[in-house]
Structures are given as C-alpha cells and as structure tokens.
N, C-alpha and C positions, 0 to 999 in steps of 0.2 A: 585330542591331537597328540598329547604327550603319550597316551597309551598306544596309539597307532604307530608312532615313531619310536616307541620304547625309550622315551626320554623322561627323566624324573622331573617333578615339578620344580625342585630346587635348581636343577640345571637350566630349565627354561627361564626362570626368573633371573638367574645370574646372567644369562645371555641377553635378556631384555634390558637389564640394567646397563650392561656394557654397550649395547646398541644405542641406547638413549644418550649415554655419555659421549660416544663417538659422534653422534649427530650434533650434539652441542659444540663439540670441539671443531667440527667441520664448519658449522655456522659461524663460530667465532673467527675462524681463519678466513672465511670468505668475506665476512663483514669488515675485518681489518684490511683486506686487500681492496675492498670497495672504497673505503675511506682513503687509502693511500693513492689509488688511481684517481679518485676525485680531486684530492689535493694537488696531485702532480699535474692535473689538467687545468689548474687554476680555477677549480670548482666549476668547470664548464661542461663536463661530460654528464649526459643523462643516462638512463638505463640502457639504451641501445649500444652506445659506445663502451660503456663499462662492461656490459655483457661480452662484447667482442674482445675487449682487453683481457678479461678473465679467461675466456676460452683460449686465447693465444698463450696464456700462462699454464694451460693444462687443466683448468677447472671445467667440469661438465655442469654448466648451469644454464637455465633458461632466462630470457629477458623478464618474464613474469616474476620469477623468484628473486632476481636482482632488484627489480622495482619494489618488491615487498620488503627486502632488507633495507633498501635505501629509505623507504618510508619509515621503517622502525628506527633507523639511525637519524632521521630528521634532516636528510640532505637531498638536494635536487639541483638540476642544472640551472645556471643563472638565466633568468628571464631576459630575452632579447629586446632591444629597443631599436627604433628606426633612426637612421642618420642620413643626412643629405650630403652628397659629394658635389662640390661646386666646380664648374669648368669654365674657364675664360675662352670662349670660342668666338668672341667678337674681334676678329683680326682680318687682315687683307691677304694672308697667305693662302696658297692653293690647298685644297683638301684632297686627300687620297681616296681612292675607291675602296669600298668595303669588301676586301678580298676574303676575309675570314668568314663573313656571313654566318655567324653564330655556330660554326662547326667546332664546338668545344670538346667533343669526345674524340680524341686522337691518341695514337700510340707510337708516334715518331718523336723521339726525344730531340730537343734542340731545333725543331722545325717551326713551331708556333709559339711566339711569345706575346703576352698581353701586358699592358702597363696602365697605370693610373696614378694620380696624385691626390692626396687628401690632407686635411688640416688636423693638427694636434695642438691642443692648448698647453702652453708652457707659461706658468705664472700668469702674467697679464697680457700676453701676446700670443699670436698664432705662429707655429712652425709647420713644416711641410714634409710629409712622408711620401716618397716616390718608390714604387715597387715594379718589378718585372717578374712575371710568373710564366713558367713553362707549362703549357696546357697538358702535355702528356704526363707530367709528374705532379702537377699542381704545386711545384716547389717554387719558393721565392728565390729566383736565381740571382737577382741583383736588387739592391735598394740603396736609397740615400735619404738622409735626414738633414734638412736645411732650414736656415732662418729667413730665407727669401724664396721667391718663386721664379728666379732667373733660370733660363734654360740650362746654363752651365752647372748650377748647383742642384738642380732637380734631375731631369732625365739624363743629362750627359754623365753625371756622376754615377747614377744607377746603371746606365749602359756600360760604362767602363768597369764597374764592379762585376756585372754579369759576364762580360766578355773575358775578363781575366780569370774567371773561375769555372766557366761552364762551356761545354761543347755546343757548337751551333751547326745546323744543317746548311749545306750550300745554297738551299732554296728557302732560307728563313723568311717567314712572314711575321712582321712586327705590327701588332694591332694596338690601337689606343683610341681615345676619344678625339675630339677636334681641338683640344686645348692649344693655346699659342705655343707652348713649349715644344709640342710634338710637330706642329706645323711649321715651325721656324726653319729658315734656310740653314742655320747652324746645325740643327739636328738632322735635317734631310741630307746634308752633305756627309755627315758621319755614316749614315746608313748606306749611302751610295759608295763610299770608300771601303765598306765592309762587304765586298763581293756582291754589291748591288742588292742589299736586303730589300725585300718588297714591303713597302709600307701600306698599312691598311687602317682605315678610320671608320668609326661608327657613323651611322646616319644621323642627321640633324635631330637633336632632341630625343634620341632613342637610347636610353641607358641600358637596355637589354642586350644591345650589340656588344657591350663590354662587361657583361654580367659577371664573369669569373673574377676579373680584377676588382670590381666593386664589391663582390661578395667577400673577398679577403678583407677589405677595409671594415665591412660590417662585423666580420668575425673578430678581428683584432680589437675593435672598439668595444664590442659587446662583451667579449671574453676577458678583456685585459685593461685597456686604456682607461675606461670609465671608472676604474677603481683606484686610479692613481692621480695625485695632484703634484705635478712636476714644478719644482722650484727653480730649475735651471735647464738649459739646453743640453748640457752634458749628462745630467741625470736621466732625462727623457731618452736620449740616444742609447745609453747603456741598457735601460729597461726594454726598449724596442728591440735591441740586439738580442737580449735574453729570450724574448718571446719568439722572434723569427728564427734565429739560429739554434737556440737551445730547446725550444718546444715545437713550434709549428713545423719546421722542416724535418725534424728528426724524431718527434714523438707523437704528434697529433694524428689520430686515425682519420682519414679523409674518405667520406662516403662516395665521392665521385671516382675513386680509384680502388674500389672494393675494400675499403677500410684498411688500406695499407697506409704507411706514412709516406710523405713525398720522397724521403731518402730511400726507403725500401723500393718504391716504384722506380726510382731512378736506377738503382742497382739492377733490378729485374730487366729493364729495357736495355741497359748497357750489356748485360750478359746475353740477351737475345741478339744484339748486334754482333757480338763476338762469335756466337755460334753460327750465325749466317755467314760471316766472313770466313 
C-alpha cells in the first residue's frame, strides 16, 4: 500500500503512531466526561443517559462504546429498589371523578398537574414530602416538606408554592390519589377559588392512575434519599431542595420528554405558545 500511494514506510509508521496517540487521548477525554456526568447525576445515570449527555456535548459516541468504557471504569447506574407509598383514603369526604384517565402524554403546559405525598425518614421519625408535577414538562412545579400530614402543611403549601411560580391553564386539571388531604373541604375550596380547577382522583386501589407522581418518588428515593441519613428536618429539607431544584428540574434527562430536562421542555413549550400568539 505504501508503494501504491507513494508513501515511505517511515511516514506510514509516524502516522500510525500519531493516530494511536490521538485515539488514546480521545478515549481519556470521553472517559473523564463519563465519570463527570455520572458523578453529577448522583451516580444514577446508566449508559443510555450518559450516551445522550455526551452527544449533547458534541461527542460522537454509541451506547455500546459508552457501556464498554463504563465497564472499564468500574461504574454503573445505581440498582433500583421498590418502595411503597401509603395513602390514607379512609375518610368520609366525596371522591372526584378520574378526569385524567391516565392521559400522561400531553404537550400543554400548565393544564395537567399531578400530585402525591410520601414518607422520608429523618432520624427516628417520619417526615412528609408533597410534590406537584406538570405532566407536559415533568417538572416539579411545587413541593413542600413537613413534619406532619395536615392538609395545610402538605398539599396546601405545595399548591401555594406551585401557583406562585408557575403558569396555569384556565382549564387546569389537578389529579391525585384519594388521600384525605386532597379530598378535604379545605383543599377543594382552594381549587374552586382558583378559576374552578377541575379535580381528578385515581380509582380505588389503582396506583397506575397516578403513575407519574409515584414514579417521581421512586426516582428520588432510589437515586438519592436512600444514600442519606438525615439527623434533622432542616438538613433533609436542604438536601431535597438540592435534588429537586438543583438537579431534577434543571439537569436530569427525562426519557418521557425525549431526554430533555424538565426546564428545557418548559422553555420549549413556552416558546411555542409565544409563536402561536
């Protein structure tokens, strides 16, 4: 081949040496980026999300190659565990119709919100995390962390947090399980005074009707909370804030929205609204 292309053997071996060196440098660069992305994701990203994160940074890599490098580096996504979310639905309040009916794939911002409450261990007692998620962006638009399960300190605080910061559609549908906090007259009155927000509730004993809200709790517990032992309520609240506002809403790539972050999806939908207007 050297004779055909009129290239000296010395020139060929010099080129080969340079190529090998360049490949090693590229591998080292990609490996460093993989470790950085993995650490930044709280060690939760597997090869699919790391591949997409690398591609977004301009690296032309395949999932297979990324998986190979991750194996060489000895890193992998954190193995998930199952958690049970408990709901107190033994009450005498009326139950709303399931208006959402598992229509989780939507593209109208501020029109469909889902909510749930879960337990977080703090030292020797339970505290409670309440979240509200916009289905179009999968962003946690409102949340509260409380030391009790009162309606005021759970869903009402989360609702006020969401309404103060985020746009809502005039025909907003608010979906939740049948928990006493959501069914209470206190919360129903708040929805009624907010342009008649339509309340929707899951069917009895059917967790899949509120799958998006429960999926978030599985994510935050598997990816984050199970690696912390909180000694105080204040410490837990700061750490939860760091995860939700610092990572989940603004950095975590979400498969349900084409591997965008919730913040990116929100901006995309807002720009579409402006263009239509």
